[in-house]
N, C-alpha and C positions, 0 to 999 in steps of 0.2 A: 504493500499500500504506499510505502514511502515515495514511490516515483509519481503518484498523483497528488494533486493540490487537494487538501481537505476542504469541504464545504463549510464547515463550522470548526472551530479550534475553541475549547473551553478550558480555562484554567480554575481547577477545583481549589478551594479552600475549605479545609476541615478545622472548624472551629471548637467542636466540642468532642468529647470522648464517645458519648453515645452509648449503646447498651451491648453487653456480650452475656450470653446465656450458653452453658455447656449442660448437655444432658448425656445419657448413655448411647443415644442415638446419633449424636452429632452436636453441631453448635449452631447458634445464630448471633449475628451482629447487625445492629442497626446504627448506621453512622449518618449523622446529619451532616450538610454541607451547604455553601454557597458557592460563589465564583463570579468570573467575569468572561465576557466574549467581545472579541474585537477583530471582526472578519469582514470581508466585503459584503457578504450576504447579510449580516446582521451584527449589530453593537449593542451591548447592553449587559445585563447582570443575571446570574443564576440566583432566583429568589431563595432566601435564606431557610425556607423549610423543605428543601430537597432531601430526600433520604436514600441511602444506599444500604439494602438489605443483602447479606451475604451469609448462605447456608452451607455448612460443611456437612456432607452426608456421610454414611457409614463406608462408603467405597472411598472416602477422602477426596471427594470432588468438591470444590467450592463453586456454588451458584451465586451469580451476582444479579441483582435486579435494582436498577436505580430508576426513580421517578422524580421529575423536577420540572420547573417552569422557568423559561426565560423571559425576561421583561426588557424590552429596548425599542430599537428602530430598525426597520428592515432596510434593504439596499436602497429604497426610494425616500428614506426618512420619515416614513409612517410609524406611528406607534403601534406596536403589536406583542403578541406574546407566542412563545413556542413551548408546548408540552412534549417532554421527552420521557419514553419508557425505554430504558436500555437494559438489554438482558445478555448475559453471557455465562461462561463457566471455564474453570480451568484446574489443574491439579492443586491441591492444597500444600503449596510449598513457595518459599519467597520467589518473587518474580518481579520483574521491572516492566513487564509487558502483559497486556491480555486484549482479547478480542470480544466484541459484542455486536448484537444485532439491535439497532434503534428502531423505534416507531415514533414518528413526528405527527403533532397536531398544531395547527396554527390558525390564528385569526387574520393573518396577512393575506389579502389577496394576491399580493405580489409573490409571496414565498409558497403558497399553498400547491401551485401546479407542480413545484418541484419536490416539496417535503411530504405531500400526501401520496407519492408513489411508492413509498417503502422498498426503494432499491438501494439500501445503504449498508455499510459495515462500519462498526466503529473500533478505535483502538484506545487503549489506555496505557499510558507510558508514565513512569515515575522519573522525573528529571531533576536536575540540581535545584530548579526553583520550585518543584512541587508536582503535583499530579496534573496530567494534561489528557483531556479526552478530545479525540479527533474523530470527525465523521467523514466517510468517503462515498461518493456515488459509485455503484457498481453496475 
């Protein structure tokens, strides 16, 4: 995916610890977050009530499911929102990168023809300045 330009790049800010619960069947973590977006397609913020839910199952797979809303301006300067549901999984071991499948909903007439098609893949990368989520058209 690194040879393509992402349609959205989101800098994630994790401000709170959240919740972590362990059971004999696995564990669940709920991690609240906010963030910023500064791309050609959209400029704005991740509302501070986004949450990433991570479940580690008995086979030691980590299932990721994040739901959040972006508030800002579309590429034509109109106020808008983008809802994102971003799902993925990976082995439960330290990793600097993961892949996801996002779903978008937006109230922007400019962005809807692109984002409502659901032809995207996402990547999460831990870099020196924190966690980045990038979405690419496929």
